[in-house]
SESEGU-752230 format. One line per 8 residues: number of its first residue (from 1); their letters; for each residue z, y, x of N, C-alpha, C. Coordinates in steps of 0.001 Angstrom, whole numbers, always signed. Layout:
N
NUM> a> Z:Y:X:Z:Y:X:Z:Y:X | ...
! end
This chain:
154
1> xxxxxxxx> +15929:-11710:+9808:+14743:-11140:+9408:+13609:-10916:+10192 | +12487:-11205:+10028:+11145:-11083:+10829:+10181:-10369:+10299 | +9570:-9791:+11161:+8509:-8841:+10953:+6953:-9441:+11336 | +6102:-9170:+10382:+4654:-9861:+10456:+3781:-8641:+9990 | +2612:-8882:+10315:+1236:-8120:+9953:+1074:-8304:+8159 | +804:-7193:+7399:+472:-7405:+6017:-1017:-7967:+5987 | -1094:-9004:+5291:-2359:-9788:+5133:-3398:-9533:+3517 | -4492:-9803:+3581:-5059:-9503:+2468:-4262:-10494:+1063
9> xxxxxxxx> -4081:-11808:+1770:-3491:-12730:+762:-2158:-11907:+161 | -1417:-11103:+671:-220:-10556:+321:-639:-9519:-1006 | -1430:-9489:-1646:-1790:-8370:-2715:-1060:-8938:-3963 | -889:-9948:-4082:+280:-10431:-5331:+1582:-10183:-4939 | +2168:-10238:-3724:+3426:-9705:-3581:+3752:-8245:-3616 | +2662:-7332:-3568:+2356:-6173:-3672:+2355:-5781:-4997 | +1640:-6435:-5705:+1667:-6113:-7147:+2831:-6429:-8019 | +3374:-7408:-7306:+4657:-7674:-8280:+5838:-6664:-7828
17> xxxxxxxx> +5826:-6349:-6389:+7003:-5445:-6046:+6591:-4104:-6817 | +5384:-3649:-6949:+4904:-2254:-7672:+5492:-2653:-9096 | +5413:-3878:-9896:+5243:-4063:-11419:+7020:-3913:-11520 | +7671:-4648:-10545:+9051:-4683:-10808:+9872:-3434:-10167 | +9428:-2448:-9828:+9986:-1433:-9198:+10369:-571:-9710 | +11550:+159:-9832:+12410:+1443:-10666:+11503:+2575:-10551 | +11295:+3368:-11770:+10679:+4555:-11506:+11144:+5396:-10698 | +12256:+5490:-10311:+12838:+6517:-9305:+12117:+5932:-7884
25> xxxxxxxx> +12072:+4675:-7654:+11614:+3999:-6316:+10077:+4364:-6154 | +9391:+4343:-7580:+7892:+4674:-7664:+7554:+5981:-7072 | +8621:+6912:-7720:+8662:+8313:-7523:+8703:+8563:-5937 | +9766:+8223:-5403:+10388:+8310:-3790:+9276:+7638:-2944 | +8230:+6756:-3736:+7287:+6107:-2583:+5621:+7047:-2746 | +5492:+7143:-4221:+4118:+7899:-4230:+4278:+8881:-4823 | +5204:+9744:-4823:+5725:+11177:-5664:+5202:+10911:-7024 | +4976:+10040:-7881:+4646:+9909:-9186:+5160:+8730:-9847
33> xxxxxxxx> +6181:+9035:-10704:+6901:+7667:-11210:+6160:+6772:-12228 | +5033:+7281:-12399:+4050:+6502:-13161:+2896:+5903:-12505 | +3021:+6073:-11141:+1776:+5447:-10413:+1481:+4360:-10984 | +13:+4074:-11112:-501:+2924:-11261:-1138:+1927:-10616 | -1213:+711:-10072:-1510:-129:-8979:-2877:-361:-9550 | -3933:+39:-9155:-5210:-612:-9522:-5836:-1620:-8460 | -6739:-2204:-8847:-7616:-3361:-8090:-8081:-2566:-6593 | -8669:-1439:-6582:-9026:-500:-5526:-7667:-122:-4925
41> xxxxxxxx> -6631:+375:-5381:-5619:+681:-4627:-4861:-633:-4016 | -5086:-1845:-4576:-4524:-2914:-3853:-5363:-3339:-2556 | -6643:-3110:-2837:-7554:-3369:-1755:-7538:-2659:-555 | -6939:-1188:-787:-6339:-21:+225:-5382:-733:+907 | -4259:-775:+395:-3132:-1303:+798:-3165:-2574:+1542 | -4051:-3732:+1217:-3948:-4810:+1678:-5165:-5237:+2737 | -6281:-4599:+2741:-7232:-4881:+3783:-7441:-3790:+4472 | -6527:-4245:+5605:-6496:-3409:+7076:-7291:-3722:+8307
49> xxxxxxxx> -7501:-2612:+9170:-8140:-2934:+10149:-6953:-3329:+11455 | -5937:-2638:+11524:-4998:-2762:+12538:-4924:-2001:+13679 | -5727:-708:+13397:-5706:+174:+14090:-5874:+1581:+13452 | -6654:+1841:+12605:-6633:+2910:+11705:-5708:+2894:+10469 | -5886:+1424:+9915:-4545:+1143:+9110:-4062:+221:+9369 | -2520:+161:+9519:-1573:-954:+9746:-466:-1091:+8643 | +108:-2350:+8250:+1175:-2490:+7523:+1862:-3798:+8384 | +3143:-3408:+8437:+4185:-4730:+8730:+5047:-5038:+7768
57> xxxxxxxx> +5286:-6249:+7165:+6139:-6579:+6189:+7575:-7071:+7081 | +8837:-7024:+6399:+9830:-7377:+7071:+10523:-8687:+6158 | +10335:-9558:+6246:+10881:-11098:+5365:+12356:-11316:+5706 | +13101:-12146:+4774:+14036:-13173:+5394:+13625:-14302:+5935 | +14504:-15087:+6550:+14166:-16159:+6927:+13583:-17286:+6173 | +13406:-17091:+4997:+12790:-17801:+3755:+11650:-17348:+3346 | +11338:-16151:+3622:+10009:-15743:+3438:+10113:-14691:+2257 | +11105:-14090:+2024:+11390:-13229:+923:+11285:-11850:+1525
65> xxxxxxxx> +10185:-11159:+879:+9459:-9890:+1476:+10753:-8658:+901 | +11380:-8010:+1887:+12522:-7121:+1666:+12077:-5658:+2390 | +10930:-5730:+2665:+10326:-4209:+3219:+9123:-4025:+3882 | +8497:-2792:+3753:+7182:-2772:+4201:+6873:-1262:+4700 | +6313:-1275:+5885:+6057:+21:+6315:+4857:+264:+6632 | +4268:+1118:+6843:+2671:+1176:+6882:+2248:+2633:+7753 | +916:+2653:+8344:+528:+3893:+8722:-804:+4123:+8335 | -1366:+4981:+8111:-2840:+5268:+7782:-3616:+6614:+8551
73> xxxxxxxx> -4507:+6390:+9139:-5386:+7459:+9679:-5777:+8525:+8656 | -5602:+9732:+8869:-5526:+11017:+8168:-6729:+11600:+8747 | -7429:+12577:+8122:-8769:+13310:+8262:-8475:+14043:+9728 | -7374:+14451:+9719:-6956:+15723:+10895:-6766:+14905:+12240 | -6622:+13598:+12081:-6471:+12762:+13372:-5070:+12087:+13571 | -4069:+12635:+12854:-2817:+12208:+12572:-2669:+10793:+11892 | -1606:+10154:+11899:-1583:+8887:+11256:+28:+9206:+10212 | -325:+8901:+9215:+834:+9172:+8411:+1662:+7999:+7934
81> xxxxxxxx> +2877:+7718:+7856:+3371:+6748:+7861:+4263:+6795:+6335 | +4592:+5573:+6042:+5390:+5419:+4717:+5968:+4052:+4675 | +7156:+3873:+4109:+8258:+2836:+4133:+8841:+2510:+2933 | +9044:+1457:+2588:+9812:+996:+1158:+10522:-393:+1434 | +11744:-116:+831:+12605:-1517:+1093:+13342:-1501:-194 | +13489:-3123:-200:+13934:-3617:-2028:+15379:-2979:-1935 | +15964:-2785:-3344:+17157:-1954:-3196:+18301:-2421:-2663 | +18209:-4009:-2990:+19442:-4429:-1970:+19724:-4827:-941
89> xxxxxxxx> +18598:-4304:-333:+18571:-4194:+1358:+18686:-3040:+1879 | +18700:-2100:+1337:+18890:-551:+1478:+20261:-575:+2201 | +20347:+474:+3494:+21489:+577:+4165:+22061:-362:+4644 | +20694:-1231:+5393:+21162:-2557:+6109:+20124:-2476:+7393 | +19277:-1454:+7761:+18742:-964:+8712:+17190:-1580:+8654 | +17002:-2210:+7542:+15628:-2629:+7360:+14701:-1554:+7704 | +14755:-446:+6968:+13808:+769:+6961:+13658:+1226:+8501 | +14805:+1121:+8974:+14788:+1618:+10511:+14032:+550:+11214
97> xxxxxxxx> +13922:-763:+11184:+13255:-1701:+12013:+11923:-1763:+11551 | +11884:-1651:+10425:+10025:-1853:+10237:+9593:-579:+10470 | +9924:+371:+10252:+9424:+1906:+10229:+9050:+1929:+11735 | +10200:+1771:+12578:+10055:+2010:+14213:+8660:+1125:+14776 | +9233:-350:+14215:+7717:-1415:+14602:+6378:-609:+14298 | +6108:-48:+12978:+4962:+489:+12739:+4558:+1893:+13527 | +5847:+2763:+13704:+5444:+3805:+14678:+4936:+3347:+16131 | +5989:+2351:+16699:+5299:+1853:+18249:+3785:+1326:+18072
105> xxxxxxxx> +3582:+396:+16766:+2226:+9:+16823:+1078:+1083:+16763 | +1388:+2372:+16279:+239:+3084:+16335:+382:+4202:+17467 | +1540:+4302:+18155:+1409:+4666:+19437:+647:+3817:+20533 | +987:+2454:+20368:+183:+1478:+21120:-1300:+1602:+20849 | -1620:+1874:+19774:-3157:+2039:+19319:-3978:+3437:+19665 | -2845:+4045:+20493:-3487:+5244:+20813:-3283:+6413:+19981 | -2505:+6310:+19129:-2247:+7386:+18093:-1308:+8605:+18581 | -1427:+9716:+18916:-261:+10799:+19283:+466:+11181:+18424
113> xxxxxxxx> +137:+11566:+17352:+1094:+12436:+16259:+1312:+11544:+14838 | +2277:+11187:+14701:+2585:+10671:+13594:+3427:+11709:+12786 | +2929:+11407:+11666:+3628:+12426:+10343:+4022:+11596:+9163 | +4720:+12222:+8374:+5391:+11389:+7101:+5665:+12615:+6341 | +5961:+12103:+4782:+6718:+13300:+3798:+7538:+12369:+3213 | +8595:+13109:+2508:+9391:+12248:+1479:+9838:+13573:+759 | +10214:+13272:-626:+10829:+14104:-1504:+11994:+14547:-1156 | +12309:+15799:-1016:+13771:+16387:-609:+14912:+15730:-1161
121> xxxxxxxx> +14849:+15354:-2304:+15915:+14631:-3339:+16191:+13120:-2475 | +15245:+12904:-1696:+15316:+11343:-1292:+15948:+11412:+102 | +17475:+11217:+346:+18059:+11674:+1370:+18055:+10807:+2365 | +17675:+9383:+1794:+17745:+8549:+2635:+16697:+8365:+3607 | +15549:+9039:+3096:+14194:+8919:+3868:+14344:+9949:+4737 | +14875:+11199:+4177:+14949:+12424:+4994:+15767:+12018:+6228 | +17000:+11583:+6236:+17891:+10996:+7165:+17188:+10011:+8212 | +16699:+9061:+7724:+15784:+8094:+8300:+14705:+8801:+9209
129> xxxxxxxx> +14136:+9760:+8579:+13363:+10314:+9927:+14004:+11061:+11031 | +14997:+11671:+10612:+15639:+12242:+11632:+16340:+11278:+12523 | +16718:+10473:+12010:+17287:+9289:+13173:+16169:+8696:+13928 | +15219:+8776:+13633:+14086:+8217:+14447:+13546:+9271:+15211 | +13924:+10509:+15124:+13493:+11527:+16095:+12484:+12491:+15399 | +12063:+12402:+14258:+10844:+13153:+13581:+11643:+14707:+13558 | +10597:+15627:+13633:+11021:+16897:+13583:+10673:+17597:+11945 | +11352:+17972:+11329:+11266:+18793:+10094:+10261:+19879:+10394
137> xxxxxxxx> +8796:+19806:+9828:+7662:+20719:+9788:+7521:+21674:+8990 | +7643:+21468:+7710:+7903:+21973:+6612:+8433:+21472:+5287 | +8673:+22474:+4368:+9161:+22232:+3430:+8570:+22706:+1993 | +8330:+22419:+1110:+7737:+22884:-28:+7704:+22159:-1415 | +7502:+22831:-2559:+7581:+21984:-3808:+8220:+20878:-4049 | +9469:+20668:-3412:+10179:+19606:-3131:+9743:+18684:-2340 | +8992:+18770:-1175:+8495:+17552:-342:+8820:+18166:+1095 | +9357:+17461:+1961:+9762:+17788:+3184:+8799:+16990:+4252
145> xxxxxxxx> +8309:+17632:+5181:+7138:+16923:+6120:+7964:+16705:+7283 | +7577:+15891:+8083:+8374:+15302:+9447:+7159:+15239:+10168 | +7335:+15004:+11536:+5997:+15070:+12679:+6887:+14514:+13975 | +6390:+13771:+14584:+6726:+13434:+16227:+5458:+13367:+16953 | +5491:+13667:+17993:+4060:+13675:+18910:+4557:+12811:+20254 | +3554:+11808:+20645:+3957:+11292:+21582:+3327:+11173:+22962 | +3458:+10936:+23903:+2551:+10978:+25217:+2163:+9674:+25326 | +588:+9308:+25133:+257:+7922:+25144:-279:+7959:+26617
153> xx> -172:+8840:+27597:-569:+8547:+28963:+156:+8133:+29725 | -146:+6924:+30678:+831:+6193:+31394:+889:+6983:+32719
! end
């Protein structure tokens, strides 16, 4: 496995992954099982500045994408993270690897608070956040919020 930044030319990969996703996986990632991938959303997901918005792809040695994590700057100044892993690669450490790399990049870029949300029924995501040291900050309407603050001063 190796990690690399997501590039604009990966939009076909993102579209194919979305089109082939199970409705449960779409619900876990977008909180909406019928989430549709528009051209505007593809642009948002693939055209990144690598400071306010960044995404990392995890690939096999032959270039097959198996996971992706990202962060995006929110209006409140915090960055929000998200991660998705191909079903056949779950429970192999891919999510931990790629998400930790994204969190490290966020901190390296000067962001001090990283937040994330997952459905309460997505036990794997909730456990991942706890393993990475995030604290549960809220839970309502079936969504669990997590947060972790970093000291970026040397």
